[in-house]
Residue frames relative to the residue before (quaternion, step in Angstrom):
aa qw qx qy qz dx dy dz
X 1.0000 0.0000 0.0000 0.0000 0.00 0.00 0.00
X 0.5917 -0.5887 0.4227 0.3532 3.56 -1.15 0.63
X 0.5334 -0.5780 0.4712 0.3993 3.59 -1.22 0.26
X 0.7504 -0.4532 0.2558 0.4076 3.52 -1.38 0.32
X 0.6632 0.4957 -0.3205 0.4601 3.61 0.91 -0.81
X 0.6501 0.4997 -0.3300 0.4678 3.61 0.96 -0.73
X 0.6339 0.5198 -0.3313 0.4671 3.58 1.03 -0.73
X 0.6633 0.4896 -0.3265 0.4624 3.59 0.92 -0.73
X 0.6094 0.5301 -0.3516 0.4733 3.60 1.09 -0.64
X 0.6291 0.5342 -0.3297 0.4584 3.58 1.02 -0.79
X 0.6791 0.4808 -0.2895 0.4731 3.58 0.92 -0.92
X 0.6001 0.5393 -0.3663 0.4635 3.63 1.01 -0.68
X 0.6586 0.4984 -0.3095 0.4712 3.59 0.97 -0.85
X 0.6192 0.5298 -0.3512 0.4611 3.59 0.99 -0.70
X 0.6519 0.5133 -0.3249 0.4539 3.57 0.90 -0.90
X 0.6668 0.5064 -0.3051 0.4536 3.62 1.07 -0.67
X 0.8141 0.3507 -0.1284 0.4446 3.59 0.97 -0.81
X 0.6611 0.5379 -0.3409 0.3966 3.63 0.99 -0.62
X 0.3718 -0.6560 0.6026 0.2613 3.50 -1.42 0.30
X 0.5489 -0.6329 0.4146 0.3551 3.59 -0.99 0.70
X 0.3869 -0.7059 0.5488 0.2253 3.52 -1.11 0.74
X 0.3390 -0.7357 0.5500 0.2033 3.53 -1.06 0.76
X 0.7555 0.1852 -0.1180 0.6172 3.56 1.31 -0.31
X 0.5181 -0.6227 0.4574 0.3668 3.65 -1.07 0.52
X 0.1202 -0.7681 0.6239 0.0795 3.53 -1.24 0.58
X 0.0654 0.7570 -0.6463 0.0704 3.51 -1.12 0.83
X 0.3920 -0.7506 0.4623 0.2631 3.67 -0.53 1.02
X 0.6410 -0.5174 0.3919 0.4098 3.60 -1.24 0.32
X 0.5905 -0.5666 0.4465 0.3619 3.53 -1.27 0.49
X 0.6143 -0.5220 0.4207 0.4161 3.63 -1.15 0.42
X 0.4292 -0.7340 0.4751 0.2264 3.58 -1.00 0.82
X 0.7469 0.2816 -0.2081 0.5653 3.59 1.25 0.22
X 0.6197 -0.5484 0.3994 0.3945 3.55 -1.22 0.37
X 0.1754 -0.7636 0.6147 0.0910 3.55 -1.10 0.83
X 0.5910 -0.5016 0.4732 0.4185 3.51 -1.26 0.42
X 0.5882 -0.6337 0.3578 0.3528 3.61 -0.79 0.92
X 0.6484 0.4974 -0.3355 0.4687 3.63 0.93 -0.75
X 0.6596 0.4946 -0.3136 0.4711 3.56 0.96 -0.84
X 0.6096 0.5555 -0.3422 0.4501 3.57 1.06 -0.73
X 0.6778 0.4773 -0.3026 0.4704 3.59 0.85 -0.94
X 0.6254 0.5346 -0.3433 0.4530 3.62 0.98 -0.78
X 0.6821 0.4882 -0.2966 0.4566 3.59 0.85 -0.99
X 0.6658 0.4958 -0.3092 0.4640 3.59 0.93 -0.88
X 0.6286 0.5366 -0.3376 0.4505 3.58 0.99 -0.76
X 0.6533 0.5116 -0.3061 0.4667 3.57 0.98 -0.90
X 0.6698 0.4884 -0.3099 0.4656 3.61 0.88 -0.89
X 0.6294 0.5233 -0.3428 0.4610 3.62 0.94 -0.78
X 0.6694 0.5082 -0.3196 0.4375 3.60 0.89 -0.85
X 0.7487 0.4188 -0.2587 0.4441 3.63 0.59 -1.07
X 0.7324 0.3645 -0.2476 0.5190 3.61 1.18 -0.38
X 0.3250 0.7877 -0.4774 0.2143 3.56 1.24 0.27
X 0.5538 -0.6298 0.4375 0.3244 3.58 -0.94 0.89
X 0.6865 0.4992 -0.2949 0.4388 3.59 0.93 -0.84
X 0.6363 0.4446 -0.3478 0.5257 3.57 1.28 0.12
X 0.8183 0.3674 -0.1323 0.4218 3.54 0.79 -1.07
X 0.5908 0.5990 -0.3793 0.3851 3.60 1.13 -0.45
X 0.5871 -0.5914 0.4097 0.3710 3.64 -0.99 0.73
X 0.6018 0.5674 -0.3619 0.4300 3.62 0.96 -0.79
X 0.7210 0.4632 -0.2535 0.4487 3.54 0.81 -1.04
X 0.6384 0.5142 -0.3297 0.4683 3.56 1.01 -0.73
X 0.6312 0.5149 -0.3305 0.4767 3.59 1.00 -0.78
X 0.6190 0.5401 -0.3436 0.4550 3.60 1.00 -0.77
X 0.7213 0.4508 -0.2575 0.4584 3.56 0.70 -1.07
X 0.6964 0.4576 -0.2633 0.4860 3.57 1.13 -0.60
X 0.5193 -0.6964 0.3794 0.3184 3.56 1.33 0.20
X 0.4613 0.7392 -0.3955 0.2906 3.57 1.20 0.45
X 0.5868 0.5527 -0.4021 0.4341 3.63 1.20 0.00
X 0.4281 -0.6724 0.5397 0.2707 3.54 -1.20 0.61
X 0.6525 -0.4851 0.3686 0.4506 3.59 -1.20 0.21
X 0.6544 0.5134 -0.3340 0.4435 3.61 0.90 -0.83
X 0.6472 0.5019 -0.3284 0.4706 3.59 1.02 -0.68
X 0.6254 0.5055 -0.3448 0.4842 3.61 1.02 -0.70
X 0.6210 0.5327 -0.3490 0.4570 3.60 1.02 -0.69
X 0.6399 0.5222 -0.3225 0.4624 3.59 0.97 -0.82
X 0.6252 0.5404 -0.3220 0.4620 3.55 1.08 -0.77
X 0.6462 0.5323 -0.3095 0.4510 3.53 0.92 -0.98
X 0.6702 0.5226 -0.3008 0.4327 3.58 0.90 -0.95
X 0.6987 0.4451 -0.2741 0.4885 3.60 0.99 -0.71
X 0.7226 0.4801 -0.2621 0.4228 3.56 0.82 -1.05
X 0.4988 0.6379 -0.4476 0.3793 3.65 1.13 -0.28
X 0.6373 0.5236 -0.3287 0.4600 3.61 1.06 -0.71
X 0.6452 0.5030 -0.3207 0.4774 3.61 1.02 -0.70
X 0.6164 0.5398 -0.3552 0.4500 3.61 1.05 -0.69
X 0.6509 0.4883 -0.3056 0.4944 3.60 1.01 -0.81
X 0.6464 0.5295 -0.3230 0.4444 3.58 0.97 -0.86
X 0.5764 0.5947 -0.3777 0.4140 3.59 1.07 -0.63
X 0.6358 0.5160 -0.3264 0.4722 3.59 1.04 -0.77
X 0.6327 0.5144 -0.3253 0.4789 3.59 0.97 -0.80
X 0.6565 0.5193 -0.3177 0.4454 3.56 0.91 -0.92
X 0.6728 0.4892 -0.2976 0.4684 3.59 0.94 -0.91
X 0.6079 0.5383 -0.3523 0.4654 3.57 1.04 -0.68
X 0.6615 0.4982 -0.3087 0.4679 3.59 0.98 -0.79
X 0.6130 0.5415 -0.3410 0.4634 3.58 1.07 -0.73
X 0.6352 0.5037 -0.3282 0.4848 3.59 1.00 -0.78
X 0.6796 0.5162 -0.2945 0.4301 3.57 0.86 -0.94
X 0.7528 0.3842 -0.1935 0.4982 3.58 1.10 -0.77
X 0.3478 0.7674 -0.4848 0.2348 3.61 1.22 0.19
X 0.6122 -0.6040 0.3784 0.3423 3.55 -1.16 0.65
X 0.8004 -0.0666 0.0883 0.5892 3.58 0.95 -0.84
X 0.7400 -0.4310 0.2775 0.4355 3.54 -1.33 0.13
X 0.6295 0.5449 -0.3496 0.4297 3.59 0.94 -0.82
X 0.6847 0.4627 -0.2829 0.4870 3.57 0.90 -0.94
X 0.6053 0.5650 -0.3471 0.4404 3.60 1.01 -0.74
X 0.6743 0.4895 -0.2961 0.4670 3.59 0.90 -0.93
X 0.6298 0.5156 -0.3430 0.4689 3.63 0.98 -0.68
X 0.6999 0.4638 -0.2785 0.4663 3.56 0.83 -0.94
X 0.5882 0.5805 -0.3703 0.4242 3.59 1.16 -0.56
X 0.5768 0.5813 -0.3856 0.4252 3.62 1.10 -0.58
X 0.6556 0.4916 -0.3182 0.4768 3.61 1.01 -0.76
X 0.6303 0.5350 -0.3397 0.4485 3.60 0.94 -0.81
X 0.6659 0.5012 -0.3193 0.4510 3.59 0.85 -0.90
X 0.6548 0.5025 -0.3264 0.4606 3.59 0.92 -0.82
X 0.6794 0.4803 -0.3064 0.4624 3.60 0.90 -0.80
X 0.7172 0.4470 -0.2462 0.4746 3.59 0.99 -0.86
X 0.6282 -0.5488 0.3294 0.4424 3.58 1.29 -0.20
X 0.3420 -0.7537 0.5293 0.1865 3.56 -0.62 1.18
X 0.5172 0.6422 -0.4206 0.3784 3.60 1.23 -0.27
X 0.5910 0.5707 -0.3812 0.4238 3.63 1.14 -0.36
X 0.7394 0.2984 -0.2169 0.5632 3.64 1.22 -0.26
X 0.7256 -0.4627 0.2422 0.4480 3.60 1.08 0.63
X 0.5216 0.6440 -0.4179 0.3721 3.62 1.24 0.08
X 0.5892 -0.6052 0.4167 0.3362 3.54 -1.30 -0.11
X 0.6811 0.5183 -0.2964 0.4238 3.57 1.06 -0.65
X 0.3248 -0.7494 0.5380 0.2085 3.64 -0.75 0.98
X 0.7381 -0.3850 0.2931 0.4702 3.53 -1.32 -0.01
X 0.5788 -0.6174 0.4091 0.3412 3.56 -1.04 0.75
X 0.6092 0.5249 -0.3777 0.4590 3.67 1.00 -0.56
X 0.5925 0.5531 -0.3546 0.4661 3.60 1.15 -0.61
X 0.6609 0.4897 -0.3037 0.4808 3.59 0.95 -0.86
X 0.6151 0.5272 -0.3492 0.4709 3.61 1.10 -0.65
X 0.6080 0.5372 -0.3552 0.4643 3.61 1.02 -0.72
X 0.6453 0.5212 -0.3348 0.4471 3.61 0.89 -0.79
X 0.6012 0.5419 -0.3475 0.4735 3.57 1.10 -0.68
X 0.6832 0.4963 -0.2799 0.4568 3.55 0.92 -0.93
X 0.6171 0.5431 -0.3394 0.4573 3.56 1.04 -0.72
X 0.6613 0.5057 -0.3019 0.4646 3.58 1.01 -0.83
X 0.6545 0.4872 -0.3174 0.4831 3.60 1.20 -0.37
X 0.6536 -0.5642 0.2925 0.4111 3.57 1.28 0.20
X 0.5302 0.6110 -0.4194 0.4119 3.58 1.25 0.25
X 0.3886 -0.6404 0.5884 0.3043 3.55 -1.34 0.22
X 0.6523 -0.5030 0.3754 0.4250 3.54 -1.23 0.34
X 0.6582 0.5057 -0.3270 0.4517 3.59 0.93 -0.86
X 0.6230 0.5362 -0.3515 0.4481 3.62 0.99 -0.74
X 0.6751 0.4716 -0.3016 0.4804 3.61 1.08 -0.58
X 0.7651 0.4108 -0.2168 0.4460 3.55 0.64 -1.15
X 0.7462 0.3873 -0.2151 0.4970 3.60 1.13 -0.58
X 0.3889 0.7236 -0.4841 0.3014 3.58 1.28 0.15
X 0.5470 -0.6042 0.4462 0.3696 3.64 -1.06 0.59
X 0.3806 -0.6986 0.5608 0.2294 3.52 -1.05 0.82
X 0.4388 -0.6915 0.5063 0.2703 3.57 -0.76 1.04
X 0.5868 -0.6030 0.3928 0.3711 3.65 -0.93 0.77
X 0.6703 0.4883 -0.3112 0.4641 3.58 0.96 -0.76
X 0.5890 0.5421 -0.3686 0.4726 3.57 1.13 -0.56
X 0.6509 0.5112 -0.3149 0.4646 3.56 0.94 -0.91
X 0.6405 0.5264 -0.3259 0.4544 3.58 0.94 -0.86
X 0.6542 0.5165 -0.3105 0.4570 3.57 0.94 -0.89
X 0.6781 0.4930 -0.2907 0.4611 3.57 0.89 -0.94
X 0.6454 0.5178 -0.3255 0.4575 3.60 0.96 -0.80
X 0.6461 0.5194 -0.3147 0.4623 3.57 0.98 -0.84
X 0.6373 0.5279 -0.3205 0.4609 3.56 1.01 -0.85
X 0.6600 0.4927 -0.3104 0.4746 3.59 0.92 -0.83
X 0.6559 0.5264 -0.3232 0.4338 3.59 0.88 -0.88
X 0.6171 0.5462 -0.3485 0.4466 3.60 0.99 -0.80
X 0.6794 0.4937 -0.2954 0.4554 3.57 0.90 -0.85
X 0.6528 0.5233 -0.3015 0.4573 3.56 1.01 -0.83
X 0.7205 0.4656 -0.2442 0.4522 3.55 0.93 -0.92
X 0.5653 0.6120 -0.3982 0.3838 3.61 1.14 -0.43
X 0.3961 -0.7276 0.4925 0.2668 3.66 -0.69 0.94
X 0.6084 -0.5273 0.4391 0.3986 3.54 -1.28 0.43
X 0.8052 0.2788 -0.2241 0.4730 3.57 -0.96 0.95
X 0.5290 0.5958 -0.4276 0.4269 3.62 1.25 -0.11
X 0.6838 -0.4354 0.3634 0.4590 3.54 -1.32 0.13
X 0.5404 -0.6205 0.4515 0.3450 3.62 -1.01 0.73
X 0.5663 -0.5933 0.4452 0.3592 3.56 -1.18 0.49
X 0.7371 0.2479 -0.1763 0.6034 3.57 1.24 -0.34
X 0.2689 -0.7843 0.5385 0.1508 3.63 -0.50 1.18
X 0.4118 -0.7693 0.4005 0.2797 3.60 1.37 -0.14
X 0.4647 0.6559 -0.4773 0.3551 3.62 1.17 0.07
X 0.6053 0.5514 -0.3370 0.4648 3.56 1.19 -0.56
X 0.6185 0.5312 -0.3385 0.4698 3.54 1.19 -0.59
X 0.6036 0.5263 -0.3655 0.4744 3.59 1.04 -0.66
X 0.6274 0.5240 -0.3335 0.4697 3.58 1.05 -0.73
X 0.6270 0.5504 -0.3318 0.4402 3.57 1.05 -0.77
X 0.6248 0.5350 -0.3526 0.4461 3.58 1.04 -0.64
X 0.6308 0.4855 -0.3188 0.5145 3.57 1.27 -0.32
X 0.7266 0.4718 -0.2317 0.4425 3.57 0.95 -0.97
X 0.6822 0.5461 -0.3170 0.3686 3.58 0.73 -1.01
X 0.6330 0.5124 -0.3665 0.4499 3.65 0.97 -0.57
X 0.6061 0.5245 -0.3515 0.4836 3.60 1.17 -0.55
X 0.6215 0.5156 -0.3384 0.4831 3.60 0.99 -0.73
X 0.6323 0.5414 -0.3347 0.4416 3.54 0.95 -0.88
X 0.6315 0.5386 -0.3328 0.4477 3.60 0.90 -0.92
X 0.6896 0.4816 -0.2850 0.4596 3.55 0.91 -0.93
X 0.6421 0.5259 -0.3219 0.4555 3.57 0.93 -0.87
X 0.6824 0.4744 -0.2891 0.4751 3.59 1.00 -0.78
X 0.7810 0.3975 -0.1999 0.4384 3.58 0.73 -1.07
X 0.7571 0.3737 -0.1964 0.4986 3.57 1.03 -0.78
X 0.7748 0.3237 -0.1678 0.5164 3.55 0.90 -0.94
X 0.3626 -0.7878 0.4355 0.2415 3.58 1.39 -0.03
X 0.2792 0.7365 -0.5562 0.2648 3.58 0.95 0.88
X 0.4603 -0.7078 0.4516 0.2886 3.65 -0.73 0.95
X 0.6702 -0.5445 0.3375 0.3748 3.53 -1.17 0.69
X 0.6779 0.5169 -0.3125 0.4190 3.57 0.88 -0.93
X 0.6736 0.4803 -0.3010 0.4744 3.61 1.19 -0.35
X 0.6590 0.5130 -0.2979 0.4624 3.57 1.29 -0.04
X 0.3107 0.7786 -0.4943 0.2301 3.58 1.22 0.43
X 0.5337 0.6099 -0.4122 0.4162 3.62 1.15 -0.45
X 0.7095 0.4463 -0.2501 0.4847 3.56 0.91 -0.98
X 0.5988 0.5405 -0.3561 0.4716 3.59 1.11 -0.61
X 0.6716 0.5153 -0.2989 0.4406 3.56 0.87 -1.01
X 0.6977 0.4586 -0.2853 0.4707 3.58 0.93 -0.80
X 0.5953 0.5572 -0.3663 0.4483 3.55 1.12 -0.58
X 0.7003 0.4396 -0.2581 0.4996 3.60 1.13 -0.64
X 0.7544 0.4456 -0.2304 0.4233 3.55 0.69 -1.17
X 0.6782 0.5472 -0.3202 0.3716 3.58 0.87 -0.88
X 0.5614 0.5638 -0.4112 0.4449 3.59 1.13 -0.39
X 0.6616 0.4817 -0.2985 0.4911 3.58 0.98 -0.79
X 0.6192 0.5375 -0.3482 0.4543 3.59 1.01 -0.73
X 0.6338 0.5338 -0.3185 0.4604 3.54 1.05 -0.79
X 0.6252 0.5362 -0.3302 0.4612 3.56 1.08 -0.71
X 0.6209 0.5173 -0.3350 0.4844 3.56 1.05 -0.74
X 0.6482 0.5221 -0.3213 0.4517 3.58 0.97 -0.83
X 0.6438 0.5135 -0.3276 0.4632 3.56 0.98 -0.79
X 0.6254 0.5377 -0.3358 0.4549 3.60 0.98 -0.81
X 0.6717 0.4972 -0.2954 0.4629 3.56 0.93 -0.95
X 0.6555 0.5154 -0.3164 0.4523 3.60 0.92 -0.90
X 0.6546 0.5370 -0.3234 0.4226 3.56 0.95 -0.79
X 0.6452 0.4905 -0.3345 0.4809 3.59 1.20 -0.32
X 0.7489 0.4020 -0.1915 0.4907 3.58 1.26 -0.18
X 0.6956 0.4981 -0.2794 0.4359 3.63 1.12 0.10
X 0.3095 0.7784 -0.4906 0.2400 3.61 1.00 0.81
X 0.7387 0.3043 -0.2192 0.5600 3.62 1.23 -0.06
X 0.6203 -0.5679 0.3840 0.3812 3.55 -1.12 0.62
X 0.6590 0.5117 -0.3297 0.4417 3.62 0.91 -0.83
X 0.6253 0.5207 -0.3450 0.4678 3.60 1.11 -0.65
X 0.6384 0.5205 -0.3269 0.4633 3.57 1.01 -0.78
X 0.6248 0.5226 -0.3416 0.4688 3.60 1.01 -0.71
X 0.6574 0.5191 -0.3114 0.4488 3.57 0.95 -0.89
X 0.6519 0.5021 -0.3071 0.4783 3.57 0.99 -0.86
X 0.6325 0.5376 -0.3254 0.4527 3.58 0.96 -0.83
X 0.6684 0.4946 -0.2872 0.4755 3.53 0.98 -0.94
X 0.6120 0.5380 -0.3517 0.4608 3.60 1.06 -0.68
X 0.6566 0.4862 -0.3147 0.4831 3.61 0.99 -0.79
X 0.6195 0.5388 -0.3416 0.4573 3.57 1.05 -0.71
X 0.6504 0.5072 -0.3130 0.4708 3.60 0.96 -0.88
X 0.6400 0.5322 -0.3211 0.4517 3.56 0.99 -0.82
X 0.6016 0.5507 -0.3378 0.4698 3.57 1.10 -0.76
X 0.6744 0.4952 -0.2841 0.4682 3.56 0.92 -0.92
X 0.6490 0.5274 -0.3184 0.4463 3.56 0.97 -0.88
X 0.6793 0.4882 -0.2924 0.4634 3.55 0.92 -0.89
X 0.6151 0.5343 -0.3481 0.4637 3.56 1.05 -0.73
X 0.6326 0.5261 -0.3206 0.4693 3.56 1.01 -0.86
X 0.6275 0.5483 -0.3517 0.4264 3.61 0.93 -0.83
X 0.7065 0.4444 -0.2777 0.4756 3.59 0.86 -0.86
X 0.5357 0.5615 -0.4062 0.4823 3.58 1.21 -0.34
X 0.6551 0.5155 -0.3112 0.4564 3.55 0.94 -0.91
X 0.6422 0.5084 -0.3510 0.4537 3.63 0.88 -0.81
X 0.6586 0.5143 -0.3178 0.4480 3.60 0.92 -0.78
X 0.6477 0.5038 -0.3128 0.4784 3.56 1.02 -0.82
X 0.6338 0.5224 -0.3365 0.4606 3.60 0.96 -0.80
X 0.6212 0.5235 -0.3430 0.4716 3.61 0.98 -0.75
X 0.6778 0.4965 -0.2937 0.4559 3.57 0.88 -0.97
X 0.7061 0.4805 -0.2718 0.4435 3.59 0.93 -0.85
X 0.7642 0.3873 -0.1934 0.4781 3.55 1.02 -0.80
X 0.7806 0.2427 -0.1239 0.5625 3.59 1.22 -0.31
X 0.4967 -0.5725 0.5238 0.3888 3.57 -1.23 0.31
X 0.6697 -0.5077 0.3574 0.4075 3.56 -1.22 0.39
X 0.7853 0.1230 -0.0639 0.6034 3.59 1.04 -0.71
X 0.5395 -0.5997 0.4723 0.3553 3.54 -1.18 0.56
């Protein structure tokens, strides 16, 4: 696979050339067993090029500078709940890990999401960084945290929690984290746009900085976990299907954000 800078250049080119997808797409799983390392490489590549944050209309409009400040504010108000839900999801992944070794690896992700300041580090919880982004867009903390939750947002969050609760101990995690490795490529590009086009100050973009750094490591943890589970063709098919479902879930989430914008705001300011 290319290095990080080459991957970001690839994604920048995709943003310049692709048309938005109206439905998620994920190709079929390989029809034969692959060497585990090759399987992870292929799956990582497919996750990247079909990532919702590259192909969804919401994300393309963001990168192309087409959202208004009021629409960005509406996004912040809905997505804050998903940021908090991410911590719950990661806690459930730790609780359902196969063994102590895997539990300790997944715990590193949970700590970063919940805030390294709780163990003496400098970085606060990622939802706190998201709040700072919203404040820079002209919102107050109360306007963000006390905003009404769109019914579809609530449905998405409830479904996410249920998947984690229903997953048996030792099964594949609900998040394979390969999408997070893709985010470490994508979020710095979003940051560039938010700074240069939307004029968000640097200190309010620490959420995107943190994910640009942390998610590459999270993806590595995901690869380690997948490698312990892909020694048979049927296991590789199951993992591929899990990544496909995740692609669909994330696409649905951005559909929800667009609907919330439409319902809570006029199309134009």
